[in-house]
C-alpha positions as CSV (number, residue, x, y, z in Angstrom):
1,M,-11.9,-65.4,-48.3
2,S,-13.9,-63.1,-46.3
3,A,-13.0,-59.6,-45.0
4,S,-13.8,-59.2,-40.8
5,R,-14.6,-55.7,-40.6
6,S,-14.1,-55.9,-36.7
7,T,-10.9,-57.1,-36.1
8,G,-8.9,-55.8,-39.2
9,T,-8.3,-59.5,-40.3
10,T,-10.0,-62.2,-42.6
11,D,-9.3,-65.7,-42.0
12,A,-9.6,-68.7,-44.4
13,L,-12.1,-71.2,-43.9
14,G,-10.9,-75.0,-43.8
15,P,-12.3,-77.3,-46.4
16,D,-14.8,-78.7,-44.2
17,E,-16.3,-75.5,-42.8
18,D,-19.5,-74.3,-43.7
19,P,-19.9,-70.6,-44.3
20,G,-22.9,-70.4,-42.6
21,R,-22.1,-72.2,-39.6
22,E,-20.8,-70.0,-36.7
23,P,-16.8,-70.6,-36.0
24,S,-15.6,-73.3,-33.4
25,A,-15.1,-72.2,-29.9
26,A,-11.2,-73.1,-30.5
27,A,-11.2,-71.0,-33.6
28,V,-12.1,-68.0,-31.9
29,P,-9.1,-67.4,-29.4
30,G,-6.8,-68.1,-32.3
31,S,-8.7,-65.0,-34.2
32,R,-8.8,-62.8,-31.4
33,L,-5.0,-63.7,-30.2
34,L,-3.7,-62.6,-33.8
35,A,-6.0,-59.4,-33.9
36,A,-4.7,-58.3,-30.3
37,L,-0.8,-59.1,-31.7
38,L,-1.5,-56.9,-34.9
39,D,-3.0,-54.4,-33.0
40,G,-0.2,-54.3,-30.7
41,M,2.7,-53.7,-32.8
42,D,4.6,-50.5,-32.8
43,A,4.7,-50.8,-36.8
44,A,1.9,-50.1,-39.2
45,L,1.3,-53.5,-41.1
46,C,-0.8,-54.5,-43.4
47,A,-1.4,-58.0,-46.0
48,F,-2.6,-58.7,-49.2
49,D,-3.5,-61.9,-50.7
50,A,-2.1,-63.2,-53.8
51,H,-4.9,-61.0,-56.2
52,G,-3.9,-57.9,-54.3
53,T,-6.9,-57.8,-51.6
54,I,-6.0,-56.3,-48.2
55,T,-6.6,-58.9,-45.4
56,H,-4.7,-57.3,-42.2
57,W,-4.6,-53.6,-41.1
58,N,-3.6,-53.1,-37.7
59,R,-4.0,-49.7,-35.6
60,E,-1.0,-48.1,-36.0
61,A,-1.5,-48.2,-40.1
62,E,-4.6,-46.6,-38.9
63,R,-2.8,-44.3,-37.0
64,V,-0.5,-43.2,-39.6
65,L,-3.1,-43.1,-42.6
66,G,-6.2,-42.0,-40.8
67,W,-8.5,-45.4,-42.5
68,T,-9.5,-47.7,-40.3
69,A,-9.8,-51.4,-40.3
70,A,-13.0,-51.7,-41.4
71,E,-12.5,-49.2,-44.3
72,A,-9.3,-50.9,-45.6
73,V,-10.2,-54.6,-45.1
74,G,-11.1,-56.2,-48.6
75,R,-10.2,-53.3,-50.7
76,R,-8.2,-54.6,-53.6
77,G,-4.8,-52.4,-53.5
78,F,-4.3,-48.9,-52.5
79,A,-5.7,-47.2,-56.0
80,G,-8.2,-44.6,-55.1
81,W,-8.3,-44.1,-51.7
82,A,-4.5,-44.3,-50.3
83,V,-2.6,-43.6,-53.5
84,R,-2.6,-41.5,-56.1
85,S,-4.2,-43.0,-59.3
86,A,-1.0,-42.1,-61.4
87,D,1.1,-44.0,-58.6
88,A,-1.4,-47.0,-58.1
89,E,0.1,-49.3,-60.5
90,D,3.4,-48.7,-60.0
91,V,2.8,-49.0,-55.9
92,Q,0.8,-52.5,-56.5
93,G,3.3,-53.7,-58.8
94,R,6.5,-53.4,-56.6
95,L,4.5,-54.8,-53.3
96,L,3.0,-57.7,-55.2
97,A,6.4,-58.6,-56.9
98,V,7.6,-59.7,-53.5
99,M,5.6,-62.8,-53.9
100,D,8.1,-64.1,-56.4
101,A,11.3,-62.8,-54.7
102,P,13.5,-64.4,-51.9
103,G,13.8,-62.3,-48.7
104,R,12.8,-58.8,-48.1
105,Q,12.4,-55.5,-49.8
106,V,12.3,-52.1,-49.0
107,H,10.6,-49.6,-50.8
108,E,9.5,-45.9,-50.1
109,F,6.1,-44.6,-51.3
110,A,4.1,-41.8,-50.8
111,L,0.4,-42.6,-49.5
112,L,-2.6,-40.6,-48.9
113,R,-4.0,-39.7,-45.8
114,K,-8.2,-40.2,-45.0
115,D,-7.8,-36.1,-44.6
116,G,-6.0,-35.9,-48.1
117,G,-2.4,-35.1,-46.7
118,R,0.3,-37.2,-48.0
119,V,2.9,-39.0,-46.3
120,L,6.0,-40.6,-47.3
121,V,6.4,-44.0,-45.8
122,R,9.1,-46.7,-45.9
123,T,7.9,-50.1,-46.3
124,Q,9.4,-53.5,-45.5
125,S,7.7,-56.0,-47.6
126,S,8.2,-60.1,-47.8
127,G,6.0,-63.0,-49.3
128,V,3.8,-65.6,-47.9
129,R,3.8,-69.1,-49.1
130,G,0.8,-71.2,-48.9
131,E,0.8,-75.2,-47.6
132,D,1.5,-76.0,-51.1
133,G,4.3,-73.8,-51.1
134,K,2.9,-71.8,-54.0
135,P,2.7,-67.4,-53.1
136,A,-0.4,-66.8,-51.3
137,G,0.1,-63.1,-50.4
138,V,2.3,-60.3,-49.2
139,Y,3.2,-59.1,-45.8
140,C,3.9,-55.1,-45.5
141,A,5.5,-53.1,-42.7
142,F,5.7,-49.7,-43.1
143,S,6.3,-46.5,-41.2
144,E,6.6,-42.7,-42.0
145,V,10.0,-42.0,-43.1
146,H,11.5,-39.4,-40.9
147,A,10.3,-41.6,-38.1
148,Q,12.4,-44.4,-39.8
149,I,15.0,-42.2,-40.4
150,D,14.9,-41.0,-36.4
151,L,15.2,-44.5,-35.6
152,E,18.1,-45.4,-37.7
153,R,20.1,-42.3,-36.6
154,S,19.5,-43.2,-33.1
155,I,20.9,-46.7,-34.1
156,A,24.2,-45.6,-36.1
157,L,25.0,-43.0,-32.9
158,S,24.9,-45.6,-30.4
159,E,26.8,-48.2,-32.8
160,A,29.2,-45.1,-33.3
161,L,29.6,-44.4,-29.6
162,F,30.5,-48.3,-29.2
163,E,32.8,-48.5,-31.6
164,D,35.1,-45.6,-32.6
165,A,34.0,-42.8,-30.4
166,S,37.1,-40.4,-29.0
167,W,35.8,-40.8,-25.3
168,G,35.2,-43.5,-23.4
169,V,31.5,-44.7,-23.5
170,V,30.1,-47.4,-20.6
171,L,26.7,-48.8,-19.4
172,V,26.5,-49.3,-16.3
173,D,23.7,-51.6,-14.8
174,V,21.7,-50.6,-11.3
175,D,23.9,-53.0,-9.7
176,L,27.1,-50.4,-10.9
177,R,28.7,-53.1,-13.2
178,P,29.7,-52.1,-16.5
179,T,27.5,-53.9,-19.2
180,V,28.9,-52.4,-22.3
181,A,31.9,-50.7,-23.1
182,N,33.4,-49.0,-26.2
183,A,37.1,-49.3,-27.2
184,Y,38.4,-46.3,-25.7
185,A,36.9,-47.0,-22.3
186,A,38.5,-50.4,-22.2
187,R,42.0,-48.7,-22.7
188,A,41.5,-46.1,-20.1
189,L,40.0,-48.9,-17.7
190,G,43.3,-51.1,-18.3
191,G,41.8,-54.2,-19.8
192,K,39.9,-56.4,-22.5
193,H,35.9,-55.4,-23.1
194,T,35.2,-58.9,-21.8
195,A,37.2,-58.4,-18.9
196,L,35.7,-55.5,-17.9
197,L,31.9,-56.4,-18.3
198,G,30.0,-57.6,-15.3
199,R,33.0,-57.1,-12.4
200,P,32.7,-54.4,-9.7
201,L,34.0,-51.2,-10.3
202,G,36.2,-52.1,-6.8
203,E,38.0,-54.3,-8.7
204,L,39.4,-52.2,-11.4
205,I,39.7,-48.8,-9.4
206,V,42.2,-48.9,-6.5
207,Q,41.3,-45.1,-5.1
208,G,38.6,-43.0,-6.0
209,V,35.9,-45.9,-6.6
210,E,33.7,-44.3,-3.9
211,D,33.2,-41.1,-5.7
212,L,32.3,-42.6,-8.9
213,E,30.0,-44.9,-7.6
214,G,28.6,-42.0,-5.6
215,A,28.1,-40.1,-8.7
216,L,26.3,-43.2,-10.2
217,Q,24.0,-43.6,-7.4
218,H,22.9,-40.0,-7.6
219,V,21.9,-40.4,-11.3
220,L,19.9,-43.7,-10.7
221,A,17.8,-41.6,-8.0
222,E,18.1,-37.8,-8.9
223,G,19.0,-37.6,-12.4
224,P,22.3,-36.6,-14.2
225,P,24.3,-33.6,-12.9
226,S,23.9,-30.3,-14.6
227,A,27.7,-30.1,-15.5
228,P,30.4,-32.6,-16.3
229,A,32.6,-33.5,-13.0
230,E,36.2,-34.3,-13.0
231,L,37.0,-37.6,-11.1
232,W,40.6,-38.8,-10.0
233,V,41.0,-42.1,-9.6
234,T,43.8,-45.0,-9.0
235,L,43.8,-47.6,-11.7
236,R,44.9,-50.9,-10.8
237,T,46.8,-52.2,-14.0
238,S,49.3,-55.0,-15.0
239,E,51.9,-52.1,-15.1
240,G,51.2,-51.1,-11.9
241,D,48.9,-48.6,-10.2
242,R,48.1,-45.4,-12.3
243,R,46.6,-42.0,-11.2
244,R,44.1,-40.5,-13.7
245,C,41.8,-37.8,-14.0
246,W,38.0,-38.2,-16.2
247,R,36.0,-35.7,-16.9
248,S,32.9,-37.1,-16.4
249,G,29.2,-36.8,-18.1
250,F,26.2,-39.1,-17.0
251,L,22.7,-40.3,-18.4
252,R,20.0,-42.1,-16.7
253,L,18.8,-44.7,-18.9
254,A,15.1,-45.7,-18.7
255,S,12.8,-48.3,-20.2
256,P,11.1,-46.8,-23.6
257,L,8.4,-49.8,-23.3
258,A,7.5,-48.9,-19.5
259,E,4.5,-47.0,-19.2
260,E,6.3,-45.6,-16.0
261,P,10.4,-44.9,-16.5
262,V,12.0,-47.8,-15.1
263,P,15.8,-47.4,-14.6
264,L,18.1,-49.5,-16.8
265,G,21.3,-47.9,-15.6
266,V,23.5,-45.5,-16.2
267,G,25.4,-43.8,-19.5
268,W,28.7,-42.9,-18.7
269,L,30.8,-40.8,-21.0
270,F,34.1,-39.9,-19.9
271,R,37.5,-38.7,-21.6
272,D,41.1,-38.7,-20.0
273,I,42.4,-35.4,-19.0
274,T,45.5,-36.1,-16.7
275,A,48.0,-34.7,-18.9
276,A,46.2,-31.4,-19.0
277,K,45.3,-31.3,-15.4
278,L,49.2,-32.4,-14.5
279,A,50.0,-29.7,-16.8
280,E,47.8,-27.0,-15.2
281,K,48.7,-28.4,-12.1
282,D,52.4,-27.7,-12.8
283,A,51.7,-23.9,-14.0
284,D,50.3,-23.3,-11.0
285,R,52.8,-24.6,-8.9
286,V,55.2,-22.7,-10.8
287,R,53.6,-19.5,-10.7
288,F,53.2,-20.1,-6.9
289,R,57.0,-20.9,-6.5
290,A,58.1,-17.9,-8.8
291,N,55.8,-15.7,-6.5
292,Q,57.0,-16.8,-3.5
293,S,61.0,-16.4,-4.9
294,Y,60.1,-12.6,-5.6
295,R,59.0,-12.2,-2.0
296,A,61.5,-13.8,-0.3
297,A,64.0,-11.5,-2.7
298,R,62.3,-8.4,-1.5
299,Q,62.3,-9.4,2.1
300,A,65.6,-10.5,2.3
301,A,66.8,-7.3,0.5
302,E,65.6,-5.7,3.7
303,C,67.3,-7.6,6.2
304,E,70.6,-6.1,7.9
305,D,72.1,-9.6,8.9
306,P,72.9,-11.8,5.9
307,M,72.0,-14.8,8.1
308,E,68.5,-13.5,8.9
309,A,68.1,-13.4,5.1
310,A,69.2,-16.7,4.6
311,T,66.4,-18.0,6.8
312,T,64.2,-15.6,5.5
313,S,64.4,-17.1,2.1
314,L,64.2,-20.5,3.8
315,D,60.8,-19.4,5.3
316,Y,59.6,-18.4,2.0
317,A,60.3,-21.8,0.6
318,L,58.6,-23.9,2.9
319,A,55.1,-22.4,1.9
320,G,53.5,-25.5,-0.1
321,F,57.1,-27.2,-0.3
322,A,57.8,-28.9,2.9
323,D,56.9,-29.3,6.9
324,H,60.8,-28.6,8.1
325,V,64.0,-27.2,6.8
326,V,67.5,-27.9,8.1
327,L,70.7,-25.4,7.4
328,D,74.0,-27.4,8.2
329,L,77.1,-25.3,7.2
330,L,80.5,-26.6,6.7
331,V,83.3,-25.2,9.3
332,D,86.7,-25.3,10.2
333,L,87.1,-27.6,13.5
334,A,90.2,-28.8,15.2
335,A,89.2,-32.2,13.5
336,G,89.0,-30.8,10.2
337,E,85.8,-29.7,8.2
338,R,82.5,-30.5,9.8
339,L,78.7,-30.0,9.3
340,V,77.5,-27.5,11.9
341,R,73.6,-27.0,12.3
342,A,73.3,-23.4,11.8
343,A,69.4,-22.9,11.6
344,A,66.5,-25.2,11.8
345,T,62.5,-25.1,11.9
346,P,61.0,-26.6,15.3
347,S,60.8,-30.3,15.3
348,D,57.4,-30.4,17.3
349,A,55.7,-27.7,15.5
350,P,55.5,-25.8,12.5
351,G,57.3,-22.4,12.8
352,P,59.9,-20.0,11.5
353,C,63.6,-21.1,10.8
354,L,65.5,-20.1,13.5
355,P,69.1,-19.7,14.2
356,V,70.3,-23.1,16.7
357,T,71.5,-21.6,19.7
358,G,74.2,-23.8,21.8
359,G,77.7,-22.8,19.5
360,P,79.1,-24.6,16.7
361,L,78.5,-28.1,17.5
362,P,79.1,-30.4,15.0
363,V,76.0,-32.7,13.8
364,R,76.8,-36.4,14.3
365,Y,75.9,-37.8,10.8
366,A,76.8,-41.4,10.3
367,P,78.7,-42.3,6.9
368,G,76.5,-42.2,3.9
369,H,74.2,-39.9,5.4
370,P,72.1,-37.7,2.6
371,A,73.5,-34.5,3.7
372,L,77.3,-35.8,3.4
373,Q,76.3,-37.4,0.1
374,A,75.4,-33.9,-0.9
375,V,78.8,-32.2,-0.1
376,E,80.6,-35.5,-1.5
377,R,79.0,-35.2,-4.6
378,T,78.3,-31.3,-4.7
379,G,74.8,-31.8,-6.1
380,S,71.1,-32.5,-4.6
381,V,70.4,-35.9,-3.0
382,R,66.8,-37.3,-2.1
383,A,66.0,-39.9,0.4
384,A,63.0,-41.6,1.8
385,A,62.2,-44.0,4.5
386,P,62.0,-47.5,4.2
387,A,58.3,-48.8,4.7
388,G,57.7,-49.6,8.5
389,A,60.5,-47.4,9.7
390,G,58.2,-44.8,11.7
391,A,59.9,-42.1,13.4
392,A,63.4,-44.2,13.9
393,W,64.6,-43.3,10.6
394,A,64.0,-39.7,11.2
395,V,65.7,-39.7,14.7
396,E,68.8,-41.7,13.2
397,H,69.5,-39.1,10.6
398,Q,69.1,-36.2,13.4
399,W,66.0,-35.1,12.0
400,P,62.4,-33.9,13.3
401,G,60.5,-37.6,14.1
402,D,57.6,-37.2,11.3
403,A,60.0,-36.7,8.5
404,V,59.6,-39.0,5.8
405,H,60.8,-37.4,2.8
406,A,64.0,-35.4,2.5
407,L,65.7,-33.4,-0.1
408,C,69.5,-31.9,0.5
409,A,70.4,-29.2,-1.5
410,V,74.2,-28.3,-1.3
411,L,75.0,-24.5,-0.7
412,R,77.8,-23.5,-3.5
413,S,79.2,-19.7,-3.8
414,R,82.5,-18.4,-5.5
415,G,83.2,-22.0,-6.4
416,R,83.3,-23.2,-2.5
417,T,80.7,-25.8,-0.7
418,L,79.4,-24.1,1.9
419,G,77.1,-26.5,3.4
420,V,73.7,-28.1,3.2
421,V,69.9,-27.4,3.1
422,T,67.8,-30.2,3.7
423,F,63.8,-30.0,3.6
424,L,61.6,-32.4,5.0
425,R,58.2,-33.7,4.5
426,A,56.1,-35.6,6.6
427,A,53.9,-38.9,5.8
428,N,51.1,-36.6,4.4
429,R,53.2,-35.1,1.8
430,G,54.2,-37.1,-1.6
431,A,57.9,-38.0,-2.1
432,F,60.2,-35.1,-3.6
433,E,60.3,-35.1,-7.3
434,R,62.9,-34.0,-10.4
435,P,60.6,-30.4,-10.4
436,D,61.1,-30.2,-6.6
437,V,64.7,-30.6,-6.6
438,S,65.2,-27.7,-9.2
439,Y,63.3,-25.3,-6.6
440,A,65.6,-26.7,-3.8
441,E,68.4,-25.8,-5.6
442,S,67.2,-22.6,-6.9
443,V,66.6,-21.9,-3.3
444,A,69.7,-23.2,-2.5
445,V,71.8,-20.6,-4.6
446,R,69.9,-17.7,-2.8
447,V,70.6,-18.9,0.9
448,A,74.4,-19.8,-0.4
449,S,75.1,-16.1,-1.3
450,A,73.5,-15.2,2.0
451,V,75.6,-17.0,4.0
452,D,78.9,-16.0,1.9
453,L,78.0,-12.7,2.7
454,A,77.3,-13.3,6.3
455,R,81.1,-14.9,6.5
456,L,82.6,-12.0,4.7
457,T,81.1,-9.5,7.1
458,G,82.0,-11.8,10.2
459,G,78.3,-12.6,10.6
460,A,78.4,-16.4,10.2
461,D,80.8,-19.0,12.3
462,D,83.9,-20.0,9.9
């Protein structure tokens, strides 16, 4: 073989070729193509013939060790220039042994740089066979160990994130469609891996998708935010819609192979914090309601009229809890005990709970009315308007026209039922839940005590 110092390669001559003759026009492009391919590789590469002579040496090898192709090609092994004399025989033996072994072999060697420094490299070597099937040489790709370790760490981190990470990881392309998702993300989004990939986020998220897509678009255009974001979404699942809160972080992904950063998409990392947020919300609600109860008790204690104390307690209870309140008291009439409207908030606008004028006229509640049920059961009753009922449902129940959700709590004092207090919510609020019932009952206890005192002192109709 003859070494070509200008390209870093040697070209074997065919049986009919004259060493003194110029290469054919067809042969030159192939040689140049090979040199261009080798020099364009990211990994350092060298090759040996069957006798251990270096035949190829690319630019990355020159960068790592400092030796040019002109200085390396044609040398026999690394002895005396790229490896210490004490290590030369071992290095040469292990490299050439690959010719007779199947597959690739990985080794680590300490090589010498041209400036005299030592560098630890990791090599991947494989044998090359000629047309007759006999060993013809060895190709060896190598890189600095620390660079290889960094690459392996990156790959290991990527695989770990997409296998068993304790938070969701989703890769979203520039069209805002998931392309890769780990097991946590698949469970959080309510589907299997294959069912999620390539689908628009709007098919998975019923509410909140605009906020999520807006965050992804911002990351693609401007880069990631400086702090995690908390996103509330409603998911469409086989068990129905689920409201979830995700603490999310975003990373813009760009191709490392392009001269200028080319966006590949967004890395979205998130963790479901719904339980913690709900617990925090419940704690805030409990603290607020406890503070309102304390303020109501202090204010009611300053009222000379017990009925004023009752309506004051209802005013404080309304804050953040309901839109309207109605107080109905049981009164003995000629026809028997009937519920009579004693106090209520204005039906057409927000306002305080005030006594109803016009005398003790019974309320025309139809059989089965929630207030009557509360009296019969001596307990609380929740009710909600059917879908599409509109204001007719509220008017039918003798409540303000915007009422959609109702909670009736019975008034009990000294073992007797005194009446019912009804809290009402409009459509912009959610339905009453179990914690709301407990709060309404605690308010009803204070109101019942005030009403009982008013009757004892003659301040309420009997």
